[in-house]
C-alpha positions as CSV (number, residue, x, y, z in Angstrom):
1,M,0.0,0.0,0.0
2,N,1.4,3.4,-1.0
3,T,1.8,6.0,1.7
4,P,-0.2,9.0,0.6
5,N,1.3,12.4,0.5
6,I,-0.5,13.8,3.6
7,K,-0.1,17.4,2.4
8,T,-1.8,16.7,-0.9
9,E,-4.5,14.6,0.7
10,A,-5.2,17.4,3.2
11,H,-5.4,19.9,0.5
12,Q,-7.9,17.8,-1.4
13,L,-10.0,17.3,1.7
14,V,-10.1,21.1,2.4
15,E,-11.0,21.8,-1.2
16,S,-13.9,19.3,-1.0
17,L,-15.6,21.2,1.8
18,P,-18.3,23.7,1.2
19,E,-17.4,27.4,1.4
20,N,-19.4,27.8,4.7
21,S,-17.6,25.0,6.5
22,T,-16.4,25.4,10.1
23,W,-13.2,24.2,11.8
24,D,-15.4,21.5,13.4
25,D,-16.5,20.3,9.9
26,L,-12.8,20.0,8.9
27,M,-11.8,18.2,12.1
28,Y,-14.7,15.8,11.6
29,K,-13.7,15.0,8.0
30,I,-10.1,14.4,9.2
31,Y,-11.3,12.2,12.1
32,V,-13.4,10.1,9.7
33,R,-10.7,9.7,7.2
34,Q,-8.1,8.7,9.8
35,S,-10.6,6.2,11.4
36,I,-11.2,4.6,8.0
37,E,-7.6,4.3,7.1
38,S,-6.8,2.9,10.6
39,G,-9.5,0.3,10.2
40,L,-8.3,-0.7,6.7
41,K,-4.7,-1.0,8.0
42,D,-5.9,-3.2,10.9
43,G,-7.8,-5.4,8.4
44,K,-4.7,-5.7,6.3
45,D,-2.5,-6.5,9.3
46,E,-5.1,-9.1,10.4
47,K,-5.8,-7.2,13.7
48,T,-9.5,-7.7,13.5
49,T,-12.0,-10.1,15.1
50,I,-14.7,-11.9,13.2
51,V,-18.2,-10.7,14.3
52,H,-19.2,-14.3,15.0
53,D,-16.4,-14.7,17.6
54,V,-17.4,-11.4,19.3
55,R,-21.0,-12.4,19.5
56,K,-20.1,-15.8,20.9
57,K,-17.7,-14.2,23.5
58,Y,-20.5,-12.0,24.8
59,G,-23.3,-14.5,24.5
60,L,-25.1,-12.6,21.8
61,S,-27.3,-14.3,19.2
62,E,-26.3,-14.5,15.5
């Protein structure tokens, strides 16, 4: 997986926001992006748990 140029990615993120965006809007977009990338990396690194196993561990139905 290629490491994105963070500066370029951030610029594109800012450019995608509407003109009336707030700092909170920008921070939310960054948070969501970072969360998604972190989850994808965990999946690639096999650091995830199958839903079936989590449900079984906590006694939840399928």
